[in-house]
C-alpha positions as CSV (number, residue, x, y, z in Angstrom):
1,M,-18.4,30.2,12.1
2,M,-21.8,30.7,10.4
3,T,-21.2,27.7,8.1
4,S,-21.1,25.4,11.0
5,R,-24.7,26.1,12.0
6,R,-25.9,26.0,8.4
7,M,-24.2,22.6,7.8
8,Q,-26.1,20.7,10.5
9,G,-27.6,17.7,8.9
10,K,-26.4,18.5,5.4
11,R,-25.5,15.5,3.1
12,V,-22.1,15.7,1.5
13,L,-20.4,13.5,-1.0
14,I,-16.6,13.8,-1.5
15,T,-15.0,12.0,-4.5
16,Q,-11.4,11.0,-5.1
17,S,-9.8,8.7,-7.6
18,S,-8.0,6.4,-5.1
19,L,-7.4,6.2,-1.4
20,D,-4.4,3.8,-1.4
21,R,-1.8,6.0,0.4
22,I,-1.4,9.1,2.5
23,G,-0.8,11.8,-0.2
24,G,-1.9,15.4,-0.7
25,S,-5.4,14.9,-2.2
26,E,-6.1,11.9,0.1
27,V,-5.3,14.0,3.2
28,Q,-7.4,16.9,1.9
29,A,-10.3,14.5,1.4
30,L,-9.9,13.0,4.9
31,E,-9.5,16.3,6.7
32,L,-12.5,17.8,4.9
33,A,-14.6,14.7,5.6
34,R,-13.7,14.8,9.3
35,Y,-14.4,18.5,9.7
36,L,-17.7,18.3,7.9
37,Q,-18.7,15.3,10.0
38,S,-17.7,17.1,13.2
39,V,-20.0,20.1,12.4
40,G,-23.0,17.8,11.8
41,C,-22.8,16.8,8.2
42,I,-23.5,13.3,6.9
43,V,-20.5,12.5,4.8
44,T,-20.0,9.8,2.2
45,V,-16.7,9.3,0.2
46,Y,-16.7,7.7,-3.2
47,A,-13.5,6.4,-4.8
48,W,-12.4,4.0,-7.5
49,I,-9.8,2.3,-5.3
50,V,-9.6,2.1,-1.5
51,D,-6.8,0.5,0.6
52,D,-7.9,-1.0,3.9
53,L,-5.5,1.1,6.0
54,V,-6.4,4.4,4.4
55,G,-10.1,3.5,4.4
56,S,-10.0,2.8,8.1
57,L,-9.0,6.4,8.8
58,F,-12.3,7.5,7.2
59,A,-14.3,4.8,8.9
60,Q,-13.0,5.8,12.3
61,S,-14.7,9.1,11.9
62,G,-18.0,7.5,10.9
63,V,-17.5,8.4,7.2
64,R,-19.1,5.9,4.8
65,I,-17.0,4.8,1.8
66,I,-18.4,3.6,-1.5
67,T,-16.2,2.3,-4.3
68,S,-17.1,2.0,-8.0
69,N,-17.2,-1.8,-7.8
70,M,-19.7,-1.9,-5.0
71,V,-23.4,-2.6,-5.7
72,D,-24.3,0.5,-3.6
73,S,-22.6,2.8,-6.2
74,A,-25.4,2.2,-8.7
75,D,-27.9,3.5,-6.1
76,L,-26.2,6.9,-5.6
77,H,-28.3,9.9,-6.7
78,M,-27.1,13.4,-7.0
79,T,-30.2,14.8,-5.4
80,D,-29.5,12.7,-2.3
81,F,-26.7,15.2,-1.5
82,D,-26.6,18.9,-0.7
83,L,-22.9,19.3,-1.5
84,I,-20.7,17.3,-3.9
85,W,-16.9,18.0,-3.5
86,V,-15.1,16.6,-6.5
87,Q,-11.4,15.7,-6.6
88,H,-9.7,14.4,-9.8
89,E,-12.9,15.0,-11.7
90,V,-14.3,11.7,-10.3
91,L,-18.0,11.2,-10.3
92,P,-20.0,8.0,-9.8
93,K,-21.2,6.7,-13.1
94,A,-24.8,6.6,-11.9
95,F,-24.6,10.5,-11.8
96,F,-24.0,10.8,-15.6
97,Q,-27.4,9.6,-16.6
98,Q,-29.0,11.8,-13.9
99,L,-27.2,14.9,-15.2
100,E,-29.5,14.8,-18.2
101,G,-32.5,15.1,-16.0
102,L,-31.3,18.0,-13.9
103,G,-32.3,20.7,-16.4
104,S,-34.9,21.9,-14.0
105,G,-35.6,21.7,-10.3
106,S,-33.2,21.9,-7.3
107,R,-29.8,20.2,-7.4
108,P,-26.8,19.9,-5.2
109,C,-24.0,22.5,-5.0
110,V,-21.0,21.0,-6.9
111,I,-17.4,22.1,-6.1
112,F,-14.4,20.9,-8.1
113,S,-10.9,21.0,-6.4
114,H,-7.4,21.1,-8.0
115,M,-4.2,20.6,-6.0
116,S,-1.3,20.6,-8.4
117,P,0.0,23.0,-11.2
118,Y,2.2,20.4,-12.8
119,R,1.1,19.2,-16.2
120,E,2.5,15.7,-15.5
121,V,-0.1,15.3,-12.7
122,H,-2.9,14.6,-15.1
123,L,-5.7,13.9,-12.6
124,E,-5.3,17.3,-11.1
125,Q,-6.0,18.9,-14.5
126,P,-9.5,19.6,-15.9
127,Y,-9.1,16.6,-18.2
128,T,-12.8,16.0,-19.0
129,Y,-14.0,18.2,-21.8
130,E,-16.3,20.9,-20.5
131,L,-17.3,19.0,-17.4
132,E,-16.5,21.8,-14.9
133,N,-17.8,24.6,-17.2
134,R,-21.1,22.9,-17.4
135,I,-21.8,21.6,-13.8
136,A,-19.5,23.3,-11.3
137,D,-20.8,25.9,-8.9
138,R,-17.3,26.6,-7.6
139,I,-13.8,25.6,-8.7
140,V,-11.1,25.8,-6.1
141,F,-7.3,25.6,-6.2
142,N,-4.8,25.0,-3.4
143,S,-2.9,28.2,-4.2
144,S,-3.0,31.2,-6.6
145,G,0.0,29.6,-8.4
146,T,-2.1,26.5,-9.2
147,L,-5.0,28.7,-10.4
148,E,-2.6,30.6,-12.7
149,A,-1.2,27.4,-14.1
150,Q,-4.7,26.2,-15.0
151,Q,-6.3,29.5,-15.9
152,G,-6.3,28.6,-19.6
153,Y,-9.0,26.1,-19.0
154,F,-11.4,28.8,-17.7
155,S,-12.6,32.3,-18.5
156,K,-10.5,35.0,-16.9
157,D,-13.6,36.6,-15.4
158,D,-15.0,33.3,-14.1
159,S,-16.4,34.2,-10.7
160,R,-16.5,30.6,-9.7
161,L,-12.7,30.4,-9.3
162,A,-11.5,30.5,-5.7
163,I,-8.6,29.5,-3.4
164,Y,-9.0,26.7,-0.8
165,P,-5.5,26.9,0.6
166,N,-5.0,23.3,1.8
167,P,-6.1,24.2,5.3
168,A,-5.2,22.7,8.6
169,P,-7.6,20.9,10.9
170,M,-8.7,22.7,14.0
171,S,-6.7,20.3,16.2
172,F,-3.6,22.1,15.1
173,V,-5.1,25.5,16.0
174,E,-6.1,24.2,19.4
175,K,-2.7,22.7,20.2
176,R,-0.9,26.1,20.5
177,H,2.9,25.7,20.4
178,T,5.0,27.4,23.0
179,I,8.1,28.9,21.2
180,R,11.4,28.2,22.9
181,P,14.2,30.8,22.6
182,D,16.9,28.2,21.9
183,L,16.8,25.9,18.9
184,G,17.4,22.3,20.1
185,R,15.0,19.9,18.4
186,I,14.3,19.8,14.6
187,L,11.9,17.6,12.6
188,I,12.4,16.9,8.9
189,V,9.1,16.1,7.1
190,S,9.8,15.1,3.5
191,N,8.9,12.5,0.9
192,H,11.9,13.3,-1.3
193,T,14.7,14.5,1.1
194,P,17.4,16.1,-1.1
195,S,21.0,15.1,-0.5
196,E,22.1,18.6,0.6
197,L,19.4,18.5,3.4
198,L,20.8,15.2,4.6
199,L,24.2,16.7,4.8
200,A,22.8,19.7,6.7
201,V,21.3,17.2,9.2
202,D,24.7,15.7,9.8
203,S,26.1,19.2,10.3
204,L,23.4,20.1,12.8
205,K,23.8,16.9,14.7
206,A,27.6,17.5,14.9
207,R,26.7,20.8,16.6
208,G,24.7,19.0,19.3
209,L,21.2,19.5,17.9
210,M,18.6,16.7,17.9
211,V,17.3,16.2,14.4
212,D,14.6,13.6,13.5
213,R,13.1,12.5,10.2
214,L,9.3,11.9,10.3
215,G,9.7,8.3,9.1
216,D,11.9,7.5,12.1
217,V,9.5,8.8,14.7
218,T,6.2,7.4,13.4
219,E,5.1,3.8,13.8
220,Q,4.2,3.2,10.1
221,A,4.7,4.7,6.7
222,N,1.0,5.8,6.4
223,S,0.9,7.6,9.7
224,L,-0.7,11.1,9.7
225,T,1.2,14.0,11.1
226,T,-0.3,15.1,14.4
227,P,-0.3,18.3,16.5
228,D,1.3,16.4,19.4
229,L,4.1,15.2,17.2
230,L,4.9,18.6,15.8
231,D,4.7,20.2,19.3
232,R,7.8,18.3,20.4
233,Y,10.0,20.2,18.1
234,D,11.3,23.8,18.0
235,C,11.4,24.0,14.2
236,V,10.1,21.9,11.3
237,V,11.9,21.7,7.9
238,T,9.3,20.8,5.3
239,I,7.2,21.9,2.3
240,G,3.5,21.7,1.4
241,K,0.7,20.8,3.8
242,T,2.9,20.5,6.9
243,V,3.7,24.2,6.5
244,Q,0.0,25.1,7.1
245,Y,0.0,22.8,10.1
246,C,3.0,24.7,11.6
247,L,1.6,28.1,10.8
248,V,-1.7,27.7,12.6
249,Q,0.0,25.8,15.5
250,G,2.6,28.5,16.0
251,I,5.8,26.5,15.1
252,P,8.7,28.2,13.2
253,V,8.9,26.4,9.8
254,F,11.9,26.3,7.4
255,I,10.8,25.7,3.8
256,Y,13.2,23.5,1.8
257,D,12.9,20.3,-0.2
258,R,13.6,18.9,-3.6
259,F,12.7,22.3,-5.3
260,G,14.9,24.2,-2.9
261,G,13.0,26.8,-0.9
262,P,13.1,30.3,0.7
263,G,14.1,29.0,4.1
264,Y,12.3,30.6,7.1
265,L,9.3,32.7,6.2
266,T,9.7,36.4,6.4
267,A,7.5,39.5,5.6
268,E,9.4,39.6,2.3
269,N,8.9,36.0,1.0
270,Y,5.7,34.9,2.7
271,E,3.2,35.8,0.0
272,Q,5.3,34.5,-2.8
273,A,5.8,31.2,-0.9
274,A,2.1,30.9,-0.3
275,R,1.4,31.6,-4.0
276,F,3.2,28.3,-4.8
277,N,1.5,26.4,-1.9
278,F,4.8,26.5,0.1
279,S,6.2,23.9,-2.3
280,G,9.7,25.5,-2.2
281,R,9.2,27.0,-5.7
282,M,9.4,30.8,-5.8
283,E,9.0,31.5,-9.5
284,G,7.4,30.3,-12.7
285,S,3.9,30.3,-14.1
286,C,3.1,27.0,-15.8
287,P,5.5,24.5,-14.5
288,S,6.6,21.1,-15.5
289,L,7.5,18.8,-12.6
290,V,10.6,17.5,-14.5
291,D,11.7,21.0,-15.4
292,E,11.4,22.2,-11.8
293,I,13.5,19.3,-10.5
294,N,16.1,19.9,-13.2
295,R,16.1,23.7,-12.4
296,H,16.8,23.0,-8.7
297,A,19.6,20.6,-9.6
298,G,21.6,23.6,-11.0
299,S,21.2,25.8,-7.9
300,I,21.8,23.4,-5.0
301,I,23.5,24.9,-1.9
302,D,25.8,22.8,0.2
303,G,24.8,21.1,3.4
304,P,26.8,23.2,5.9
305,T,25.4,26.4,4.4
306,L,21.9,25.1,4.7
307,A,22.6,24.1,8.4
308,A,23.9,27.6,9.1
309,Q,20.7,29.2,7.7
310,I,18.6,26.9,9.9
311,L,20.6,28.0,13.0
312,E,21.0,31.7,12.3
313,G,17.5,32.5,11.2
314,Y,15.7,30.8,14.0
315,T,15.2,33.8,16.3
316,A,13.8,36.0,13.5
317,A,11.5,33.2,12.4
318,C,10.2,32.9,16.0
319,D,9.4,36.6,15.9
320,F,7.6,36.4,12.5
321,Q,5.6,33.4,13.6
322,T,4.5,35.1,16.8
323,A,3.6,38.4,15.1
324,R,1.5,36.8,12.3
325,H,0.0,33.9,14.2
326,D,-3.6,35.2,14.3
327,E,-3.4,36.0,10.6
328,F,-2.2,32.5,9.8
329,I,-5.2,31.0,11.7
330,R,-7.7,33.2,9.8
331,R,-6.1,32.2,6.5
332,F,-5.3,28.5,6.9
333,A,-7.6,27.0,9.6
334,I,-10.1,24.7,8.0
335,D,-13.2,26.3,9.6
336,G,-12.6,29.7,7.9
337,A,-11.4,28.1,4.7
338,V,-14.6,26.0,4.3
339,D,-16.8,28.9,5.3
340,R,-15.3,31.1,2.5
341,V,-15.5,28.4,-0.2
342,V,-18.8,26.6,0.7
343,G,-20.8,29.5,2.0
344,D,-24.5,28.8,1.5
345,M,-25.0,25.1,0.9
346,S,-28.6,25.3,-0.1
347,A,-29.7,23.5,-3.2
348,R,-29.1,25.3,-6.5
349,P,-32.1,26.4,-8.5
350,E,-30.2,27.1,-11.7
351,S,-30.7,24.6,-14.5
352,L,-27.8,22.8,-16.1
353,T,-27.1,23.4,-19.8
354,G,-25.4,21.5,-22.5
355,I,-26.1,18.1,-20.9
356,D,-27.5,16.0,-23.8
357,K,-27.4,12.2,-24.5
358,G,-24.3,12.5,-26.6
359,Y,-22.4,14.3,-23.8
360,V,-23.6,11.8,-21.3
361,D,-22.3,8.9,-23.5
362,Y,-18.9,10.7,-23.7
363,L,-18.8,11.1,-19.9
364,F,-19.4,7.3,-19.5
365,R,-16.6,6.3,-21.9
366,N,-14.1,8.9,-20.7
367,S,-14.7,8.1,-17.0
368,Q,-14.3,4.3,-17.5
369,M,-11.2,4.8,-19.6
370,V,-9.5,7.0,-16.9
371,E,-10.7,4.7,-14.1
372,D,-9.2,1.6,-15.8
373,Y,-5.9,3.4,-16.4
374,V,-5.7,4.6,-12.8
375,R,-6.6,1.2,-11.4
376,S,-4.0,-0.7,-13.4
377,N,-1.4,1.9,-12.7
378,Q,-2.0,1.9,-9.0
379,L,-2.0,-1.8,-8.7
380,A,1.3,-2.0,-10.7
381,N,2.9,0.5,-8.4
382,N,1.4,-0.7,-5.1
383,P,2.1,-4.4,-4.4
384,R,0.2,-4.3,-1.1
385,L,-2.9,-2.9,-2.8
386,A,-2.6,-5.6,-5.5
387,F,-2.2,-8.3,-2.9
388,Y,-5.5,-7.4,-1.2
389,R,-7.3,-7.4,-4.6
390,Q,-7.0,-11.2,-4.6
391,Q,-10.0,-13.4,-4.1
392,I,-10.5,-15.9,-1.3
393,Q,-11.7,-19.2,-2.9
394,L,-13.5,-22.1,-1.3
395,F,-13.3,-25.7,-2.6
396,R,-15.5,-28.5,-1.3
397,G,-14.9,-32.2,-1.8
398,K,-15.0,-35.8,-0.5
399,N,-11.2,-36.0,-0.4
400,R,-8.2,-33.7,-1.3
401,A,-8.8,-34.0,-5.0
402,F,-10.9,-30.9,-5.8
403,S,-12.4,-29.8,-9.1
404,I,-13.2,-26.4,-10.4
405,D,-16.9,-27.4,-10.1
406,D,-16.5,-27.4,-6.3
407,Q,-15.2,-23.9,-6.2
408,T,-16.9,-20.8,-4.7
409,T,-15.6,-17.3,-4.2
410,L,-15.9,-16.4,-0.5
411,C,-14.6,-12.9,-0.8
412,E,-14.0,-10.8,-4.0
413,S,-11.2,-8.8,-2.3
414,M,-9.2,-10.1,0.5
415,H,-8.7,-7.9,3.6
416,E,-6.1,-7.7,6.3
417,E,-8.7,-9.0,8.7
418,N,-11.1,-11.6,7.3
419,H,-14.2,-13.2,8.8
420,L,-15.6,-16.1,6.8
421,E,-18.7,-18.2,7.2
422,I,-18.8,-21.6,5.4
423,P,-22.3,-23.1,5.4
424,A,-22.9,-26.8,6.1
425,G,-23.0,-29.1,3.1
426,D,-22.5,-32.6,1.7
427,H,-18.7,-32.7,1.9
428,S,-16.1,-34.3,4.1
429,I,-13.3,-31.7,3.6
430,F,-12.9,-28.2,2.2
431,R,-10.0,-26.1,1.1
432,I,-9.6,-22.3,1.5
433,D,-7.2,-20.5,-0.9
434,F,-6.0,-17.1,0.4
435,G,-5.1,-15.7,-3.0
436,E,-2.2,-17.0,-5.1
437,L,0.8,-15.2,-3.5
438,P,3.1,-16.1,-0.5
439,C,1.8,-14.6,2.7
440,L,1.7,-14.6,6.5
441,I,-1.5,-15.7,8.3
442,T,-1.9,-14.8,12.0
443,D,-4.6,-15.1,14.6
444,L,-6.2,-18.0,12.8
445,T,-9.3,-19.4,14.6
446,V,-11.7,-22.0,13.3
447,H,-14.9,-23.0,15.0
448,A,-17.5,-25.6,13.8
449,A,-21.2,-25.5,14.7
450,A,-22.8,-27.9,17.2
451,A,-19.4,-28.4,19.0
452,A,-18.1,-30.6,16.1
453,K,-14.4,-31.4,16.2
454,V,-12.2,-29.5,13.7
455,K,-9.0,-30.6,12.1
456,V,-6.9,-27.9,10.3
457,S,-3.9,-28.6,8.0
458,S,-2.1,-26.5,5.4
459,N,0.8,-26.3,2.9
460,A,2.5,-23.7,5.1
461,S,6.3,-23.7,5.4
462,F,6.0,-22.9,9.1
463,E,3.0,-23.3,11.4
464,N,2.6,-22.6,15.1
465,A,-0.3,-21.6,17.3
466,G,-2.5,-20.0,14.7
467,T,0.4,-18.5,12.7
468,L,1.2,-19.8,9.3
469,F,4.1,-18.8,7.1
470,F,3.6,-19.5,3.4
471,L,6.8,-19.2,1.4
472,S,5.4,-20.6,-1.8
473,A,2.5,-19.5,-4.0
474,D,-1.0,-20.7,-3.6
475,P,-1.5,-20.8,0.2
476,Q,-4.0,-23.4,1.2
477,L,-5.9,-24.3,4.4
478,Y,-7.6,-27.7,4.6
479,I,-10.5,-28.0,7.1
480,E,-12.3,-31.2,8.2
481,T,-15.1,-31.5,10.8
482,D,-16.2,-34.5,12.7
483,P,-19.1,-35.2,12.0
484,P,-18.3,-34.0,8.4
485,G,-20.0,-31.2,6.6
486,R,-20.7,-29.0,9.5
487,E,-21.0,-25.2,9.3
488,V,-17.7,-23.5,10.0
489,S,-16.7,-19.9,11.0
490,L,-13.1,-18.7,10.4
491,T,-11.1,-15.5,11.2
492,A,-7.6,-14.8,10.0
493,R,-5.3,-11.8,9.5
494,V,-3.5,-12.0,6.2
495,Y,-0.4,-10.1,5.2
496,P,1.8,-10.0,2.1
497,L,5.4,-11.0,3.0
498,D,6.8,-7.7,2.0
499,H,4.3,-5.7,4.0
500,V,4.1,-7.4,7.4
501,P,3.5,-4.8,10.2
502,P,6.1,-4.7,12.9
503,Q,4.0,-6.2,15.7
504,P,2.9,-9.4,13.8
505,L,6.5,-9.7,12.5
506,A,7.9,-9.5,16.0
507,I,5.4,-12.1,17.2
508,L,6.3,-14.5,14.3
509,T,10.0,-14.0,14.9
510,E,9.6,-14.8,18.6
511,R,7.6,-17.9,17.8
512,I,10.2,-19.2,15.3
513,R,12.9,-18.5,17.9
514,R,11.0,-20.4,20.5
515,H,10.4,-23.3,18.0
516,Q,14.2,-23.3,17.2
517,D,15.0,-23.2,21.0
518,S,12.7,-26.2,21.5
519,D,14.3,-28.2,18.7
520,R,17.7,-27.3,20.1
521,A,16.7,-28.4,23.6
522,D,15.4,-31.7,22.2
523,L,18.6,-32.2,20.4
524,E,20.7,-31.5,23.5
525,R,18.6,-33.9,25.5
526,W,19.2,-36.6,22.9
527,Q,22.9,-36.0,22.9
528,R,23.0,-36.2,26.7
529,F,21.0,-39.4,26.6
530,R,23.4,-40.9,24.0
531,S,26.4,-40.0,26.0
532,Q,25.3,-42.2,29.0
533,P,27.6,-45.3,29.2
534,L,24.9,-47.9,29.0
535,V,23.2,-46.1,26.0
536,A,26.5,-45.6,24.3
537,L,27.3,-49.4,24.7
538,L,23.9,-50.3,23.3
539,I,24.4,-48.0,20.3
540,K,27.8,-49.7,19.6
541,I,26.3,-53.2,19.8
542,R,23.5,-52.1,17.4
543,R,26.0,-50.7,14.9
544,A,28.1,-53.9,15.2
545,L,25.1,-56.1,14.5
546,R,24.0,-54.0,11.6
547,S,27.5,-54.2,10.1
548,A,27.7,-58.0,10.5
549,K,24.3,-58.3,8.8
550,T,25.4,-56.2,5.9
551,R,28.6,-58.3,5.5
552,K,26.6,-61.5,5.5
553,K,24.3,-60.3,2.7
554,K,27.4,-59.5,0.6
555,D,28.9,-62.9,1.2
556,D,25.6,-64.6,0.3
557,R,25.4,-62.7,-3.0
558,S,29.0,-63.6,-3.9
């Protein structure tokens, strides 16, 4: 692709409101970042909120992440980038003041992206007054249906409007699926599996087919769908982004979920299904999410009928997939999609208009209001994210009576993996508080400088070999060095109790079991010891002496 050569060395910023889960816009941002990085771009991602697990997916590809509460966010400059790809109308606040100075001279290409037609999904709407009309070079939508739903925000003859069809990474194109003539293995990929589809699964299994659900064959909830996983199946039942994966990989796909769906794609339904981003919807122009769910509730087909459609339409679906595969790649592979939308990434010479101080002040206030709302809403609905927003506090003292004056914040936001350095000082003991909520700490290691001895204690309910189980609030570690006051380095993995990954949980369970086995063995040894004739006699004599002593005390008092 021509764009690949033009992109070499280009600086790109991708923005997104939050990266706290694997959802539609998060995946689009990740796949776009990975692709641009792979063709030689230098990619930075800016978001208001970032979860460690999701953030690590970007970091693994060498993508830098900046959040709004980082000091680095204030140093971002629009002119440091050649392309700015904006999702959820999120821009760093530092950009707003800079907009006022971009009336002349070169500036970056700015693209705004919208991924949902539903009016309840507020962040996918152009919610900031006139922002896109004033600074966007291109405005893209994941389907023509989404564009139609939001057309009222823009002029009908606006040449900047385009389709970026939620494309699939090149890894799905490269892992070409070999179609099998007989349907034997089916994968269900759904976040809201409807009851009739679950009944269809039972019916298919009863006929001898193997049917898996994505959550049952991936290691964790936030796992990405991969080409190797999809390639194991003859057919995938899904909607949305996974459809594009299947189309470019060459896997027959049956479209059905909470909005219903057309079933297997055919020459008759393909364009209409694509119009609505393969969501299962096949009609409507400006939808409400609630209305769509209610509409489907009145037209549900039964499970056995759905199972029959999956079985009976498979051969025709294979033929359609094979005949149109090259077309699917041209339309939905990410290299071509980016090429059509981004095109020439050279700096824009056109001046911006309508950016005065009053408008800049509005942008500041509006952005902060939306960020605060999104942040509070995400934390309320994501306990794991809220857990890792807790601080790690350090208290120094001469004994275990600490005062607030001895308190220091070691880390503004706790992470799953924490590396802490406590400097030397005039103290004999210090306390580390890992937030205020019950938690599990594993892989705890503590080292003191100059080979000083270290004593570690805690208020944990269970402690064994660097694993601490805190059932009560306010988990605390107490650390003393000999000689006192030495510099200490500490590492620890910290998990909320309701989100402990399988491996640490299995290790903890095994350690508790071994601990219980050890206690049980000690008890059995004591019972065997007590049952020996001489020991049993000595115990009887001791009891008799104690009883006689008690009677004597009673007699003396009377």
